[in-house]
N, C-alpha and C positions, 0 to 999 in steps of 0.2 A: 394643581398639577401633581401627578403621581410619579415618583422616581424610584428606581431600584438601584441600590448600591451593592455591588458584589466585590467585597475586599476581605481577605483573610487576616489582616491586621486589625484586630477588633477594636482596639482604642482608636485608630484612624477611622474605622467604619462608624463608630458611635459618634466621633467628633463631626464627621460629615453629616450624619443624621441630625444631630442637634443644630448644627449651623444651617442646614437646609429647612429644617422645620421652623426655625426662627425667621425664615424668609417666606414662609407660608406654603412650602411644599409638604405633601404626604410622602413618607420615605419608608421603603421596606428595605431590609437588610438580608444578605446571604454571605456566608463565609467560605464557601467553595464553589468550584465551578459546576458540579452537577446540580446542586440546590440552585444556584443562579440561573442556570439554563432552564430548569423545571419552572421556576417562578417567572421568568420572562416569557415562557411559553403560555403559562396560564393566566398571567395578570395583563391588564390593560394599562401599560405604562406609557407615559409620555417621553421618557427617556431612560437610558441605563448608564450608570457609571460603572465601569468594568476594569478591574485589575487584570494584568496579564498572567502573572505568576500565581496560579491558584492551585490548591489541592484538588485532586480528582480529575479536573478538566481545565486546561489553560483557557485564558480569555480569548486567545485566537480561535480555539476549537469552538468555544461558545458562539462567537460572532459567526463562524462558518455555518454552524448548525442552524442558527436563526435565519440567516440569509438564505440558506438552501431551502428552508421551509416558506420563504417569501415573507418573512417577518421583517418589516422595515423599521422597527423602532429605532430612533436615533440613539447611537452608541458613542460614548466618549470613553476611550481607553485611558487608564491610568497605569503608569509603569516607571519603575526606576531604571528600565532599559532605555538609555538616552541616545543610542546610536542611530544615525540617519537611516540605516537600513532597517533597523527595528521599527522605526516609525513608518517607513514605507511599507513594511510587511503588514503592519496594523491596518493601514488604509487599503492594501491590496486585498485583504481577506473581507473587507466589507464595513469596517468601522468608519464613523463619520468624522471623528476628530481624535487627537492623541495628545495627552498631557503627561509630562515627565515629573516624576517625584524627585526631590521635594518641590512642591508647587504652591503658588499663592492662592489662598482661598478665593481672593477677590478675582483672580483670573479664572479659576475654575468656574465660579459662579457666572462670569461673563460668557465663557464658553458654553456653559449649559443653557443659558438664556438664548444665545444664538442658535443652538441646536432646536430649542423649543420654538423659535420664531419660524424656523425652516419647516418644522413639522416632520412628518414621515410620509412623504408622497410615495406612491407605488413606484418601484424601480424595476425596469425590465431585467430579465435574466441575463440576456445577451444585449450589449449596447451596440447599436447600429447607426451608421452615417454612410448612406449609399451602399457601396459594396465593402466597406470598411466595418469589420465586426470584431468586438472584444468580448470574450467570455470571462468574467471574473472568477467563476468557479474553477475553470480548467486552466486559467491563465493563458489562453490561446488567443492570438490576434491573427486575423486573416484579411487579405484584401484580394478581391477577384479569385477567391478560393486558393490563394497562395499564403502559406504560413510565413509569419514575419516574427522572427525571434527578437524580443525586447528584454533589457535589463529590468530589475525590479523597479528602479526609478523610473525609467521610461514608460513602464507599464502603468504605474501609479499616476504619472503625469497625464498619459493618455486617457486613462479611466476617468479622472476628474474632468478633463476637457469634454469628453464624450458626454459625461452627465450634464454638462453645462452647454451642450451643442447649441450653436446659434446665438449664445450670449457672449458678450465681451468680458474676458476675465483678465484682471490686472496682475501685475508681478506680485504685488503684496498678497493677494489672495492665494495665489499659486504657492508662494514661500510658506505661507502659514499652514496650508492644508496639505502640501506634499512634502515640505521641508520642515515644518513645524517651527519656523523662525521667520523673522524679517530683520535683515541686516543690509543696509544699503550698499556695504562693501561686497556682499555676496549677490546682489541682484542680478548680476550678468549670468549666474548659473542657469537662470530660467531660459535665457536666450540660447546658451550652449546646448541645453537639453532639447529645446524645441528644434534646433538645427539637427541634432541627432535623429529626432522623430521624423522631420521632414525627409531626411535622406533614407529613411526606412519605409515610411507609409505613403509618401507622395512622389518623390522623384523617380523611383523605378517604374511607377505606374502612369506617369505623366499627368498626375493629379496635383491640386492645390487645396487640400482639405484645411490645413493649418495656415491661417492669415494673421498678419500683424495689422492692428488698428493703431495707426500712429498717435502716440501721446495717450492711449487709453489702455492698450493691453492686446490680447491675443483672442481669436475666434476659431472654433473648429466648425466648419461649414456642415450643417445638418444633412445635406445632400452628399457629403463626402467629397466635395470639390470636383 
């Protein structure tokens, strides 16, 4: 497996390279956003570990550029920015996962392996479920040609559910991928935000796209309800 590490802290980049090589990965390094984007475009990588605060071009911009070119290489963002909205922004622009610094190398390796197991399936530019449409590039959500304004968190949650349309998604998975944590005391936040979404994308249109699967999680109906 070939991995690109884009990290401007050279000591950390080399440490990641040594650790990943010891696990059997082939690892290339880049220390700024421009070089990282060029290498990600040119190389056949199985995954990219990408810092956000980079010289030349931010990690967010690198992700946006790759996704605009329909390059779906799995991307794990690494950042000292640990705010929940920072993490939502990272997912909103097209990253697959987000890990805050300082991080456990064991956890990073587990996250990387999870990305590699999922691979890089082709992802449509616009996500569609019936007449419900979400465009990640323009951050526009519509239903029956009506614009639906969403907060950054609502947008990230809906995007994740649309990418998993038809599948049952549990609270733990949503918290880990949209909120970057799993804390049983905070698990109700998922229900709260799903309620917000239902009142915006379902209720005004007489639809039921978001359903609760008792004891298992939630499902977004691929036909839009």
